[in-house]
N, CA, C and O atoms as a Tinker XYZ file with bonds, in Angstrom:
   512  protein
     1  N    -91.130000 -296.117000   -2.262000    73     2
     2  CA   -91.797000 -297.022000   -1.511000    64     1     3
     3  C    -92.601000 -297.964000   -2.375000    63     2     4     5
     4  O    -93.402000 -297.495000   -3.184000    81     3
     5  N    -92.427000 -299.311000   -2.243000    73     3     6
     6  CA   -93.202000 -300.210000   -3.184000    64     5     7
     7  C    -94.676000 -300.143000   -2.877000    63     6     8     9
     8  O    -95.133000 -299.771000   -1.796000    81     7
     9  N    -95.376000 -300.534000   -3.912000    73     7    10
    10  CA   -96.882000 -300.670000   -3.770000    64     9    11
    11  C    -97.163000 -302.035000   -3.096000    63    10    12    13
    12  O    -96.443000 -303.016000   -3.285000    81    11
    13  N    -98.215000 -302.035000   -2.327000    73    11    14
    14  CA   -98.654000 -303.250000   -1.644000    64    13    15
    15  C    -99.986000 -303.713000   -2.267000    63    14    16    17
    16  O   -100.941000 -302.939000   -2.204000    81    15
    17  N   -100.124000 -304.877000   -2.845000    73    15    18
    18  CA  -101.298000 -305.309000   -3.523000    64    17    19
    19  C   -102.493000 -305.253000   -2.576000    63    18    20    21
    20  O   -102.429000 -305.716000   -1.437000    81    19
    21  N   -103.593000 -304.671000   -3.080000    73    19    22
    22  CA  -104.791000 -304.534000   -2.258000    64    21    23
    23  C   -105.501000 -305.804000   -1.969000    63    22    24    25
    24  O   -106.301000 -305.856000   -1.035000    81    23
    25  N   -105.242000 -306.873000   -2.754000    73    23    26
    26  CA  -105.969000 -308.175000   -2.539000    64    25    27
    27  C   -105.333000 -308.985000   -1.492000    63    26    28    29
    28  O   -105.847000 -310.056000   -1.170000    81    27
    29  N   -104.217000 -308.548000   -0.913000    73    27    30
    30  CA  -103.520000 -309.387000    0.083000    64    29    31
    31  C   -103.800000 -308.833000    1.529000    63    30    32    33
    32  O   -104.221000 -307.693000    1.725000    81    31
    33  N   -103.546000 -309.685000    2.460000    73    31    34
    34  CA  -103.529000 -309.276000    3.886000    64    33    35
    35  C   -102.104000 -309.476000    4.287000    63    34    36    37
    36  O   -101.388000 -310.321000    3.749000    81    35
    37  N   -101.684000 -308.633000    5.298000    73    35    38
    38  CA  -100.268000 -308.553000    5.707000    64    37    39
    39  C   -100.155000 -308.775000    7.255000    63    38    40    41
    40  O   -101.043000 -308.413000    8.027000    81    39
    41  N    -99.032000 -309.378000    7.643000    73    39    42
    42  CA   -98.651000 -309.541000    9.065000    64    41    43
    43  C    -97.725000 -308.394000    9.425000    63    42    44    45
    44  O    -97.097000 -307.783000    8.560000    81    43
    45  N    -97.655000 -308.120000   10.685000    73    43    46
    46  CA   -96.698000 -307.061000   11.157000    64    45    47
    47  C    -95.269000 -307.612000   10.938000    63    46    48    49
    48  O    -94.322000 -306.827000   10.995000    81    47
    49  N    -95.072000 -308.902000   10.695000    73    47    50
    50  CA   -93.779000 -309.470000   10.507000    64    49    51
    51  C    -93.401000 -309.577000    9.014000    63    50    52    53
    52  O    -92.451000 -310.280000    8.669000    81    51
    53  N    -94.118000 -308.904000    8.160000    73    51    54
    54  CA   -93.801000 -308.715000    6.756000    64    53    55
    55  C    -94.051000 -309.991000    5.896000    63    54    56    57
    56  O    -93.341000 -310.202000    4.913000    81    55
    57  N    -95.047000 -310.839000    6.250000    73    55    58
    58  CA   -95.560000 -311.794000    5.475000    64    57    59
    59  C    -96.838000 -311.360000    4.867000    63    58    60    61
    60  O    -97.515000 -310.496000    5.424000    81    59
    61  N    -97.237000 -311.957000    3.660000    73    59    62
    62  CA   -98.477000 -311.627000    3.090000    64    61    63
    63  C    -99.303000 -312.948000    2.947000    63    62    64    65
    64  O    -98.756000 -314.051000    2.921000    81    63
    65  N   -100.658000 -312.765000    2.855000    73    63    66
    66  CA  -101.580000 -313.925000    2.640000    64    65    67
    67  C   -102.532000 -313.617000    1.508000    63    66    68    69
    68  O   -103.136000 -312.545000    1.495000    81    67
    69  N   -102.671000 -314.432000    0.648000    73    67    70
    70  CA  -103.656000 -314.336000   -0.505000    64    69    71
    71  C   -104.600000 -315.511000   -0.340000    63    70    72    73
    72  O   -104.174000 -316.666000   -0.322000    81    71
    73  N   -105.892000 -315.209000   -0.220000    73    71    74
    74  CA  -106.922000 -316.294000   -0.160000    64    73    75
    75  C   -107.091000 -316.886000   -1.558000    63    74    76    77
    76  O   -107.287000 -316.197000   -2.559000    81    75
    77  N   -106.999000 -318.247000   -1.547000    73    75    78
    78  CA  -107.271000 -318.936000   -2.779000    64    77    79
    79  C   -108.765000 -319.295000   -2.740000    63    78    80    81
    80  O   -109.603000 -318.405000   -2.881000    81    79
    81  N   -109.111000 -320.551000   -2.555000    73    79    82
    82  CA  -110.429000 -320.922000   -2.293000    64    81    83
    83  C   -110.730000 -320.696000   -0.831000    63    82    84    85
    84  O   -109.894000 -320.193000   -0.080000    81    83
    85  N   -111.912000 -321.065000   -0.440000    73    83    86
    86  CA  -112.313000 -320.694000    0.947000    64    85    87
    87  C   -111.367000 -321.308000    2.000000    63    86    88    89
    88  O   -111.233000 -320.717000    3.071000    81    87
    89  N   -110.720000 -322.429000    1.768000    73    87    90
    90  CA  -109.942000 -323.046000    2.771000    64    89    91
    91  C   -108.415000 -323.108000    2.482000    63    90    92    93
    92  O   -107.662000 -323.782000    3.184000    81    91
    93  N   -108.018000 -322.420000    1.484000    73    91    94
    94  CA  -106.508000 -322.393000    1.161000    64    93    95
    95  C   -106.058000 -320.964000    1.070000    63    94    96    97
    96  O   -106.744000 -320.087000    0.545000    81    95
    97  N   -104.876000 -320.768000    1.605000    73    95    98
    98  CA  -104.262000 -319.451000    1.489000    64    97    99
    99  C   -102.850000 -319.695000    1.007000    63    98   100   101
   100  O   -102.283000 -320.756000    1.267000    81    99
   101  N   -102.249000 -318.695000    0.282000    73    99   102
   102  CA  -100.883000 -318.643000   -0.191000    64   101   103
   103  C   -100.185000 -317.653000    0.684000    63   102   104   105
   104  O   -100.759000 -316.628000    1.053000    81   103
   105  N    -98.896000 -317.956000    1.040000    73   103   106
   106  CA   -98.132000 -317.129000    1.917000    64   105   107
   107  C    -96.781000 -316.767000    1.291000    63   106   108   109
   108  O    -96.113000 -317.602000    0.681000    81   107
   109  N    -96.399000 -315.482000    1.466000    73   107   110
   110  CA   -95.099000 -315.095000    0.941000    64   109   111
   111  C    -94.586000 -313.960000    1.813000    63   110   112   113
   112  O    -95.191000 -313.624000    2.831000    81   111
   113  N    -93.464000 -313.373000    1.405000    73   111   114
   114  CA   -92.949000 -312.183000    2.143000    64   113   115
   115  C    -93.098000 -311.044000    1.294000    63   114   116   117
   116  O    -93.108000 -311.177000    0.070000    81   115
   117  N    -93.229000 -309.805000    1.920000    73   115   118
   118  CA   -93.483000 -308.570000    1.169000    64   117   119
   119  C    -92.260000 -308.067000    0.474000    63   118   120   121
   120  O    -91.139000 -308.454000    0.803000    81   119
   121  N    -92.469000 -307.211000   -0.482000    73   119   122
   122  CA   -91.343000 -306.541000   -1.195000    64   121   123
   123  C    -90.429000 -305.856000   -0.260000    63   122   124   125
   124  O    -89.210000 -305.868000   -0.431000    81   123
   125  N    -91.017000 -305.249000    0.744000    73   123   126
   126  CA   -90.247000 -304.506000    1.803000    64   125   127
   127  C    -89.319000 -305.541000    2.513000    63   126   128   129
   128  O    -88.139000 -305.248000    2.707000    81   127
   129  N    -89.796000 -306.674000    2.882000    73   127   130
   130  CA   -88.940000 -307.699000    3.515000    64   129   131
   131  C    -87.870000 -308.174000    2.625000    63   130   132   133
   132  O    -86.717000 -308.285000    3.040000    81   131
   133  N    -88.222000 -308.473000    1.359000    73   131   134
   134  CA   -87.270000 -308.969000    0.424000    64   133   135
   135  C    -86.113000 -307.924000    0.161000    63   134   136   137
   136  O    -84.947000 -308.285000   -0.002000    81   135
   137  N    -86.519000 -306.603000    0.131000    73   135   138
   138  CA   -85.625000 -305.534000   -0.054000    64   137   139
   139  C    -84.677000 -305.400000    1.108000    63   138   140   141
   140  O    -83.484000 -305.156000    0.930000    81   139
   141  N    -85.236000 -305.568000    2.349000    73   139   142
   142  CA   -84.364000 -305.453000    3.551000    64   141   143
   143  C    -83.399000 -306.616000    3.766000    63   142   144   145
   144  O    -82.308000 -306.478000    4.319000    81   143
   145  N    -83.871000 -307.769000    3.295000    73   143   146
   146  CA   -82.983000 -308.879000    3.381000    64   145   147
   147  C    -81.802000 -308.881000    2.370000    63   146   148   149
   148  O    -80.762000 -309.496000    2.606000    81   147
   149  N    -82.003000 -308.180000    1.259000    73   147   150
   150  CA   -80.976000 -308.238000    0.189000    64   149   151
   151  C    -81.098000 -309.497000   -0.641000    63   150   152   153
   152  O    -82.161000 -310.117000   -0.607000    81   151
   153  N    -80.126000 -309.905000   -1.358000    73   151   154
   154  CA   -80.216000 -310.976000   -2.264000    64   153   155
   155  C    -80.381000 -312.300000   -1.608000    63   154   156   157
   156  O    -79.477000 -312.807000   -0.943000    81   155
   157  N    -81.539000 -312.857000   -1.798000    73   155   158
   158  CA   -81.815000 -314.151000   -1.116000    64   157   159
   159  C    -81.085000 -315.348000   -1.875000    63   158   160   161
   160  O    -81.238000 -315.523000   -3.084000    81   159
   161  N    -80.301000 -316.137000   -1.099000    73   159   162
   162  CA   -79.543000 -317.147000   -1.778000    64   161   163
   163  C    -79.967000 -318.566000   -1.415000    63   162   164   165
   164  O    -79.517000 -319.514000   -2.058000    81   163
   165  N    -80.879000 -318.755000   -0.334000    73   163   166
   166  CA   -81.331000 -319.945000    0.111000    64   165   167
   167  C    -82.664000 -319.840000    0.821000    63   166   168   169
   168  O    -82.855000 -318.951000    1.651000    81   167
   169  N    -83.598000 -320.744000    0.504000    73   167   170
   170  CA   -84.895000 -320.722000    1.148000    64   169   171
   171  C    -85.126000 -322.101000    1.767000    63   170   172   173
   172  O    -85.005000 -323.127000    1.098000    81   171
   173  N    -85.458000 -322.102000    3.046000    73   171   174
   174  CA   -85.912000 -323.317000    3.793000    64   173   175
   175  C    -87.392000 -323.227000    4.038000    63   174   176   177
   176  O    -87.838000 -322.266000    4.665000    81   175
   177  N    -88.161000 -324.152000    3.588000    73   175   178
   178  CA   -89.622000 -324.106000    3.730000    64   177   179
   179  C    -90.085000 -325.268000    4.603000    63   178   180   181
   180  O    -89.406000 -326.281000    4.771000    81   179
   181  N    -91.326000 -325.050000    5.166000    73   179   182
   182  CA   -91.889000 -326.226000    5.903000    64   181   183
   183  C    -92.216000 -327.432000    5.037000    63   182   184   185
   184  O    -92.179000 -327.328000    3.811000    81   183
   185  N    -92.505000 -328.471000    5.584000    73   183   186
   186  CA   -92.876000 -329.685000    4.806000    64   185   187
   187  C    -94.427000 -329.816000    4.623000    63   186   188   189
   188  O    -95.188000 -329.445000    5.517000    81   187
   189  N    -94.849000 -330.315000    3.526000    73   187   190
   190  CA   -96.254000 -330.596000    3.294000    64   189   191
   191  C    -96.738000 -331.480000    4.453000    63   190   192   193
   192  O    -96.096000 -332.471000    4.801000    81   191
   193  N    -97.825000 -331.121000    5.012000    73   191   194
   194  CA   -98.404000 -331.841000    6.179000    64   193   195
   195  C    -98.077000 -331.235000    7.495000    63   194   196   197
   196  O    -98.731000 -331.547000    8.491000    81   195
   197  N    -97.074000 -330.365000    7.550000    73   195   198
   198  CA   -96.711000 -329.702000    8.840000    64   197   199
   199  C    -97.913000 -328.825000    9.261000    63   198   200   201
   200  O    -98.562000 -328.206000    8.417000    81   199
   201  N    -98.200000 -328.781000   10.590000    73   199   202
   202  CA   -99.183000 -327.884000   11.115000    64   201   203
   203  C    -98.399000 -326.705000   11.737000    63   202   204   205
   204  O    -97.379000 -326.867000   12.407000    81   203
   205  N    -98.959000 -325.503000   11.460000    73   203   206
   206  CA   -98.337000 -324.299000   12.000000    64   205   207
   207  C    -99.374000 -323.408000   12.688000    63   206   208   209
   208  O   -100.526000 -323.349000   12.259000    81   207
   209  N    -98.973000 -322.731000   13.734000    73   207   210
   210  CA   -99.811000 -321.788000   14.370000    64   209   211
   211  C    -99.360000 -320.338000   14.044000    63   210   212   213
   212  O    -98.252000 -320.105000   13.561000    81   211
   213  N   -100.227000 -319.422000   14.317000    73   211   214
   214  CA   -99.840000 -317.990000   14.027000    64   213   215
   215  C    -98.540000 -317.661000   14.763000    63   214   216   217
   216  O    -98.441000 -317.922000   15.962000    81   215
   217  N    -97.593000 -317.126000   14.115000    73   215   218
   218  CA   -96.318000 -316.710000   14.722000    64   217   219
   219  C    -95.251000 -317.754000   14.770000    63   218   220   221
   220  O    -94.108000 -317.482000   15.137000    81   219
   221  N    -95.629000 -318.963000   14.395000    73   219   222
   222  CA   -94.629000 -320.075000   14.343000    64   221   223
   223  C    -93.573000 -319.805000   13.334000    63   222   224   225
   224  O    -93.890000 -319.412000   12.211000    81   223
   225  N    -92.264000 -320.005000   13.694000    73   223   226
   226  CA   -91.204000 -319.984000   12.710000    64   225   227
   227  C    -91.282000 -321.283000   11.895000    63   226   228   229
   228  O    -91.109000 -322.365000   12.457000    81   227
   229  N    -91.534000 -321.198000   10.609000    73   227   230
   230  CA   -91.791000 -322.397000    9.845000    64   229   231
   231  C    -90.901000 -322.444000    8.563000    63   230   232   233
   232  O    -91.148000 -323.234000    7.652000    81   231
   233  N    -89.853000 -321.568000    8.529000    73   231   234
   234  CA   -88.965000 -321.561000    7.392000    64   233   235
   235  C    -87.901000 -320.542000    7.635000    63   234   236   237
   236  O    -87.930000 -319.855000    8.656000    81   235
   237  N    -86.951000 -320.414000    6.721000    73   235   238
   238  CA   -85.950000 -319.425000    6.779000    64   237   239
   239  C    -85.571000 -318.896000    5.411000    63   238   240   241
   240  O    -85.573000 -319.631000    4.423000    81   239
   241  N    -85.242000 -317.599000    5.365000    73   239   242
   242  CA   -84.737000 -317.011000    4.165000    64   241   243
   243  C    -83.315000 -316.599000    4.474000    63   242   244   245
   244  O    -83.081000 -315.868000    5.437000    81   243
   245  N    -82.368000 -317.048000    3.686000    73   243   246
   246  CA   -80.958000 -316.727000    3.945000    64   245   247
   247  C    -80.533000 -315.770000    2.786000    63   246   248   249
   248  O    -80.720000 -316.071000    1.607000    81   247
   249  N    -79.990000 -314.681000    3.156000    73   247   250
   250  CA   -79.557000 -313.735000    2.111000    64   249   251
   251  C    -78.007000 -313.510000    2.345000    63   250   252   253
   252  O    -77.396000 -314.080000    3.249000    81   251
   253  N    -77.470000 -312.694000    1.517000    73   251   254
   254  CA   -76.098000 -312.317000    1.598000    64   253   255
   255  C    -75.769000 -311.570000    2.873000    63   254   256   257
   256  O    -74.613000 -311.489000    3.286000    81   255
   257  N    -76.844000 -311.005000    3.511000    73   255   258
   258  CA   -76.722000 -310.181000    4.723000    64   257   259
   259  C    -77.027000 -311.043000    6.019000    63   258   260   261
   260  O    -76.311000 -310.915000    7.013000    81   259
   261  N    -78.034000 -311.869000    5.997000    73   259   262
   262  CA   -78.508000 -312.497000    7.226000    64   261   263
   263  C    -79.411000 -313.707000    6.922000    63   262   264   265
   264  O    -79.699000 -314.017000    5.766000    81   263
   265  N    -79.834000 -314.359000    7.975000    73   263   266
   266  CA   -80.803000 -315.424000    7.950000    64   265   267
   267  C    -82.022000 -314.927000    8.799000    63   266   268   269
   268  O    -81.908000 -314.557000    9.968000    81   267
   269  N    -83.143000 -314.953000    8.135000    73   267   270
   270  CA   -84.379000 -314.566000    8.859000    64   269   271
   271  C    -85.421000 -315.629000    8.829000    63   270   272   273
   272  O    -85.627000 -316.316000    7.828000    81   271
   273  N    -86.100000 -315.755000    9.995000    73   271   274
   274  CA   -87.209000 -316.745000   10.054000    64   273   275
   275  C    -88.393000 -316.244000    9.264000    63   274   276   277
   276  O    -88.680000 -315.050000    9.180000    81   275
   277  N    -89.090000 -317.260000    8.668000    73   275   278
   278  CA   -90.413000 -316.940000    8.118000    64   277   279
   279  C    -91.392000 -317.378000    9.196000    63   278   280   281
   280  O    -91.374000 -318.524000    9.644000    81   279
   281  N    -92.269000 -316.423000    9.615000    73   279   282
   282  CA   -93.301000 -316.696000   10.652000    64   281   283
   283  C    -94.620000 -316.809000    9.958000    63   282   284   285
   284  O    -94.981000 -316.006000    9.099000    81   283
   285  N    -95.354000 -317.871000   10.373000    73   283   286
   286  CA   -96.664000 -318.123000    9.735000    64   285   287
   287  C    -97.659000 -317.055000   10.204000    63   286   288   289
   288  O    -97.876000 -316.858000   11.399000    81   287
   289  N    -98.266000 -316.360000    9.198000    73   287   290
   290  CA   -99.168000 -315.304000    9.611000    64   289   291
   291  C   -100.587000 -315.843000    9.974000    63   290   292   293
   292  O   -101.459000 -315.096000   10.419000    81   291
   293  N   -100.770000 -317.142000    9.769000    73   291   294
   294  CA  -102.081000 -317.739000   10.041000    64   293   295
   295  C   -101.864000 -319.226000   10.367000    63   294   296   297
   296  O   -100.896000 -319.852000    9.934000    81   295
   297  N   -102.836000 -319.769000   11.167000    73   295   298
   298  CA  -102.706000 -321.174000   11.471000    64   297   299
   299  C   -103.283000 -322.106000   10.343000    63   298   300   301
   300  O   -104.235000 -321.752000    9.647000    81   299
   301  N   -102.675000 -323.271000   10.209000    73   299   302
   302  CA  -103.143000 -324.150000    9.251000    64   301   303
   303  C   -102.227000 -325.277000    9.019000    63   302   304   305
   304  O   -101.259000 -325.418000    9.767000    81   303
   305  N   -102.459000 -326.144000    7.988000    73   303   306
   306  CA  -101.624000 -327.290000    7.654000    64   305   307
   307  C   -100.991000 -326.971000    6.297000    63   306   308   309
   308  O   -101.714000 -326.620000    5.364000    81   307
   309  N    -99.699000 -327.076000    6.160000    73   307   310
   310  CA   -99.043000 -326.864000    4.910000    64   309   311
   311  C    -99.486000 -327.845000    3.874000    63   310   312   313
   312  O    -99.353000 -329.056000    4.052000    81   311
   313  N   -100.054000 -327.291000    2.708000    73   311   314
   314  CA  -100.566000 -328.148000    1.687000    64   313   315
   315  C    -99.701000 -328.082000    0.424000    63   314   316   317
   316  O    -99.840000 -328.912000   -0.474000    81   315
   317  N    -98.855000 -327.142000    0.367000    73   315   318
   318  CA   -97.887000 -327.033000   -0.870000    64   317   319
   319  C    -96.758000 -326.157000   -0.512000    63   318   320   321
   320  O    -96.904000 -325.284000    0.343000    81   319
   321  N    -95.620000 -326.348000   -1.134000    73   319   322
   322  CA   -94.467000 -325.412000   -1.030000    64   321   323
   323  C    -94.077000 -325.093000   -2.454000    63   322   324   325
   324  O    -94.312000 -325.876000   -3.374000    81   323
   325  N    -93.477000 -323.927000   -2.618000    73   323   326
   326  CA   -93.114000 -323.501000   -3.963000    64   325   327
   327  C    -91.838000 -324.246000   -4.462000    63   326   328   329
   328  O    -90.736000 -323.996000   -3.974000    81   327
   329  N    -92.014000 -325.141000   -5.419000    73   327   330
   330  CA   -90.855000 -325.899000   -5.869000    64   329   331
   331  C    -89.847000 -325.103000   -6.624000    63   330   332   333
   332  O    -88.698000 -325.532000   -6.722000    81   331
   333  N    -90.216000 -323.924000   -7.186000    73   331   334
   334  CA   -89.365000 -323.100000   -7.955000    64   333   335
   335  C    -88.209000 -322.512000   -7.034000    63   334   336   337
   336  O    -87.113000 -322.259000   -7.536000    81   335
   337  N    -88.444000 -322.311000   -5.772000    73   335   338
   338  CA   -87.472000 -321.669000   -4.912000    64   337   339
   339  C    -86.349000 -322.522000   -4.622000    63   338   340   341
   340  O    -85.296000 -321.985000   -4.278000    81   339
   341  N    -86.432000 -323.883000   -4.720000    73   339   342
   342  CA   -85.316000 -324.763000   -4.359000    64   341   343
   343  C    -84.139000 -324.414000   -5.335000    63   342   344   345
   344  O    -82.992000 -324.339000   -4.894000    81   343
   345  N    -84.410000 -324.206000   -6.622000    73   343   346
   346  CA   -83.392000 -323.919000   -7.546000    64   345   347
   347  C    -83.145000 -322.494000   -7.856000    63   346   348   349
   348  O    -82.110000 -322.133000   -8.415000    81   347
   349  N    -84.174000 -321.602000   -7.465000    73   347   350
   350  CA   -84.072000 -320.183000   -7.757000    64   349   351
   351  C    -84.595000 -319.373000   -6.616000    63   350   352   353
   352  O    -85.652000 -318.748000   -6.701000    81   351
   353  N    -83.812000 -319.390000   -5.498000    73   351   354
   354  CA   -84.321000 -318.563000   -4.337000    64   353   355
   355  C    -84.400000 -317.144000   -4.664000    63   354   356   357
   356  O    -85.201000 -316.465000   -4.022000    81   355
   357  N    -83.684000 -316.593000   -5.571000    73   355   358
   358  CA   -83.743000 -315.180000   -5.926000    64   357   359
   359  C    -85.103000 -314.685000   -6.454000    63   358   360   361
   360  O    -85.361000 -313.490000   -6.594000    81   359
   361  N    -85.960000 -315.698000   -6.740000    73   359   362
   362  CA   -87.306000 -315.371000   -7.235000    64   361   363
   363  C    -88.082000 -314.539000   -6.170000    63   362   364   365
   364  O    -88.895000 -313.672000   -6.489000    81   363
   365  N    -87.768000 -314.870000   -4.857000    73   363   366
   366  CA   -88.396000 -314.112000   -3.773000    64   365   367
   367  C    -88.171000 -312.611000   -3.923000    63   366   368   369
   368  O    -89.084000 -311.809000   -3.722000    81   367
   369  N    -86.893000 -312.231000   -4.293000    73   367   370
   370  CA   -86.586000 -310.805000   -4.508000    64   369   371
   371  C    -87.225000 -310.271000   -5.819000    63   370   372   373
   372  O    -87.717000 -309.143000   -5.847000    81   371
   373  N    -87.218000 -311.042000   -6.847000    73   371   374
   374  CA   -87.650000 -310.619000   -8.180000    64   373   375
   375  C    -89.109000 -310.466000   -8.273000    63   374   376   377
   376  O    -89.602000 -309.567000   -8.955000    81   375
   377  N    -89.836000 -311.330000   -7.597000    73   375   378
   378  CA   -91.326000 -311.393000   -7.782000    64   377   379
   379  C    -92.018000 -311.858000   -6.494000    63   378   380   381
   380  O    -92.644000 -312.917000   -6.459000    81   379
   381  N    -91.890000 -311.030000   -5.420000    73   379   382
   382  CA   -92.361000 -311.427000   -4.125000    64   381   383
   383  C    -93.891000 -311.782000   -4.053000    63   382   384   385
   384  O    -94.318000 -312.625000   -3.265000    81   383
   385  N    -94.673000 -311.097000   -4.911000    73   383   386
   386  CA   -96.112000 -311.324000   -4.844000    64   385   387
   387  C    -96.669000 -312.216000   -5.863000    63   386   388   389
   388  O    -97.881000 -312.408000   -5.956000    81   387
   389  N    -95.732000 -312.809000   -6.692000    73   387   390
   390  CA   -96.061000 -313.699000   -7.784000    64   389   391
   391  C    -95.363000 -315.048000   -7.561000    63   390   392   393
   392  O    -95.658000 -315.788000   -6.623000    81   391
   393  N    -94.410000 -315.329000   -8.486000    73   391   394
   394  CA   -93.691000 -316.538000   -8.456000    64   393   395
   395  C    -92.796000 -316.759000   -7.205000    63   394   396   397
   396  O    -92.294000 -317.859000   -6.975000    81   395
   397  N    -92.627000 -315.770000   -6.473000    73   395   398
   398  CA   -91.841000 -315.894000   -5.250000    64   397   399
   399  C    -92.605000 -316.216000   -3.975000    63   398   400   401
   400  O    -92.100000 -316.052000   -2.865000    81   399
   401  N    -93.814000 -316.671000   -4.161000    73   399   402
   402  CA   -94.540000 -317.166000   -2.971000    64   401   403
   403  C    -93.865000 -318.341000   -2.341000    63   402   404   405
   404  O    -93.134000 -319.080000   -3.001000    81   403
   405  N    -94.123000 -318.532000   -0.968000    73   403   406
   406  CA   -93.399000 -319.484000   -0.229000    64   405   407
   407  C    -94.142000 -320.872000    0.022000    63   406   408   409
   408  O    -93.602000 -321.937000   -0.277000    81   407
   409  N    -95.297000 -320.806000    0.537000    73   407   410
   410  CA   -96.149000 -322.027000    0.728000    64   409   411
   411  C    -97.611000 -321.723000    0.912000    63   410   412   413
   412  O    -98.051000 -320.592000    1.121000    81   411
   413  N    -98.325000 -322.817000    0.819000    73   411   414
   414  CA   -99.771000 -322.713000    0.904000    64   413   415
   415  C   -100.265000 -323.492000    2.149000    63   414   416   417
   416  O    -99.743000 -324.552000    2.496000    81   415
   417  N   -101.256000 -322.934000    2.774000    73   415   418
   418  CA  -101.887000 -323.530000    3.993000    64   417   419
   419  C   -103.289000 -323.888000    3.689000    63   418   420   421
   420  O   -103.994000 -323.137000    3.015000    81   419
   421  N   -103.738000 -325.067000    4.190000    73   419   422
   422  CA  -105.199000 -325.336000    4.368000    64   421   423
   423  C   -105.470000 -324.813000    5.737000    63   422   424   425
   424  O   -104.769000 -325.070000    6.717000    81   423
   425  N   -106.585000 -324.024000    5.739000    73   423   426
   426  CA  -106.935000 -323.389000    7.039000    64   425   427
   427  C   -108.312000 -323.842000    7.471000    63   426   428   429
   428  O   -109.055000 -324.332000    6.619000    81   427
   429  N   -108.696000 -323.725000    8.670000    73   427   430
   430  CA  -109.978000 -324.084000    9.207000    64   429   431
   431  C   -111.012000 -323.055000    8.740000    63   430   432   433
   432  O   -110.640000 -321.942000    8.369000    81   431
   433  N   -112.268000 -323.396000    8.750000    73   431   434
   434  CA  -113.285000 -322.439000    8.369000    64   433   435
   435  C   -113.336000 -321.215000    9.208000    63   434   436   437
   436  O   -113.818000 -320.178000    8.752000    81   435
   437  N   -112.843000 -321.291000   10.458000    73   435   438
   438  CA  -112.875000 -320.186000   11.308000    64   437   439
   439  C   -111.587000 -319.341000   11.314000    63   438   440   441
   440  O   -111.406000 -318.464000   12.158000    81   439
   441  N   -110.704000 -319.628000   10.353000    73   439   442
   442  CA  -109.505000 -318.824000   10.241000    64   441   443
   443  C   -109.879000 -317.425000    9.876000    63   442   444   445
   444  O   -110.625000 -317.179000    8.928000    81   443
   445  N   -109.331000 -316.484000   10.670000    73   443   446
   446  CA  -109.743000 -315.098000   10.639000    64   445   447
   447  C   -108.691000 -314.248000    9.963000    63   446   448   449
   448  O   -107.732000 -313.830000   10.612000    81   447
   449  N   -108.843000 -313.978000    8.667000    73   447   450
   450  CA  -107.888000 -313.156000    7.998000    64   449   451
   451  C   -108.034000 -311.663000    8.372000    63   450   452   453
   452  O   -107.176000 -310.833000    8.073000    81   451
   453  N   -109.151000 -311.374000    9.031000    73   451   454
   454  CA  -109.404000 -309.996000    9.492000    64   453   455
   455  C   -108.440000 -309.590000   10.571000    63   454   456   457
   456  O   -108.341000 -308.402000   10.879000    81   455
   457  N   -107.709000 -310.541000   11.172000    73   455   458
   458  CA  -106.789000 -310.241000   12.188000    64   457   459
   459  C   -105.447000 -309.635000   11.684000    63   458   460   461
   460  O   -104.638000 -309.083000   12.430000    81   459
   461  N   -105.278000 -309.807000   10.223000    73   459   462
   462  CA  -104.162000 -309.270000    9.581000    64   461   463
   463  C   -104.446000 -307.868000    9.070000    63   462   464   465
   464  O   -105.572000 -307.370000    9.079000    81   463
   465  N   -103.338000 -307.259000    8.620000    73   463   466
   466  CA  -103.513000 -305.871000    8.076000    64   465   467
   467  C   -103.878000 -305.764000    6.667000    63   466   468   469
   468  O   -103.530000 -306.653000    5.890000    81   467
   469  N   -104.565000 -304.730000    6.259000    73   467   470
   470  CA  -104.820000 -304.527000    4.840000    64   469   471
   471  C   -103.621000 -303.716000    4.301000    63   470   472   473
   472  O   -102.724000 -303.332000    5.052000    81   471
   473  N   -103.635000 -303.473000    3.003000    73   471   474
   474  CA  -102.459000 -302.822000    2.368000    64   473   475
   475  C   -102.256000 -301.451000    3.025000    63   474   476   477
   476  O   -101.117000 -301.140000    3.375000    81   475
   477  N   -103.210000 -300.668000    3.202000    73   475   478
   478  CA  -103.039000 -299.340000    3.743000    64   477   479
   479  C   -102.473000 -299.395000    5.144000    63   478   480   481
   480  O   -101.565000 -298.621000    5.448000    81   479
   481  N   -102.965000 -300.284000    6.036000    73   479   482
   482  CA  -102.474000 -300.398000    7.357000    64   481   483
   483  C   -101.002000 -300.847000    7.408000    63   482   484   485
   484  O   -100.203000 -300.340000    8.195000    81   483
   485  N   -100.675000 -301.825000    6.529000    73   483   486
   486  CA   -99.306000 -302.325000    6.473000    64   485   487
   487  C    -98.411000 -301.169000    6.052000    63   486   488   489
   488  O    -97.421000 -300.885000    6.727000    81   487
   489  N    -98.734000 -300.500000    4.956000    73   487   490
   490  CA   -97.923000 -299.291000    4.516000    64   489   491
   491  C    -97.745000 -298.216000    5.615000    63   490   492   493
   492  O    -96.680000 -297.623000    5.784000    81   491
   493  N    -98.840000 -298.011000    6.336000    73   491   494
   494  CA   -98.775000 -297.057000    7.436000    64   493   495
   495  C    -97.809000 -297.512000    8.586000    63   494   496   497
   496  O    -97.094000 -296.711000    9.188000    81   495
   497  N    -97.842000 -298.902000    8.854000    73   495   498
   498  CA   -96.928000 -299.409000    9.822000    64   497   499
   499  C    -95.482000 -299.200000    9.433000    63   498   500   501
   500  O    -94.607000 -299.034000   10.283000    81   499
   501  N    -95.237000 -299.210000    8.082000    73   499   502
   502  CA   -93.847000 -298.942000    7.667000    64   501   503
   503  C    -93.523000 -297.477000    7.576000    63   502   504   505
   504  O    -92.378000 -297.107000    7.315000    81   503
   505  N    -94.464000 -296.677000    7.777000    73   503   506
   506  CA   -94.228000 -295.172000    7.764000    64   505   507
   507  C    -94.241000 -294.647000    6.393000    63   506   508   509
   508  O    -93.544000 -293.689000    6.058000    81   507
   509  N    -95.050000 -295.286000    5.583000    73   507   510
   510  CA   -95.144000 -294.835000    4.137000    64   509   511
   511  C    -95.992000 -293.559000    4.109000    63   510   512
   512  O    -96.218000 -292.992000    3.040000    81   511
């Protein structure tokens, strides 16, 4: 079972959130999700400026097995997308918590990361 970084928050839908500054978060998918998907061959991401709500489908990960929606774990406005993934979608598999991040959101001051799971709760949800 992979380790889940303690500095991240997790959604039940297998996305992670890393707080940058007070109003910016970075979003990606967990190692578990990447492993379940198999080899990712295409990534579709939201556009900078898009507004997303919690649970909105805002992108897709296409693998050799299936196509899965990326669901936003938090509400905000897309402020950046990972340019590396356009030419190297497999980075999501190789480094899901580092270079394989998907997008960044500007969030409101009242965005509540406490609604998400910590590493232990996420691992417990997976039955670790």
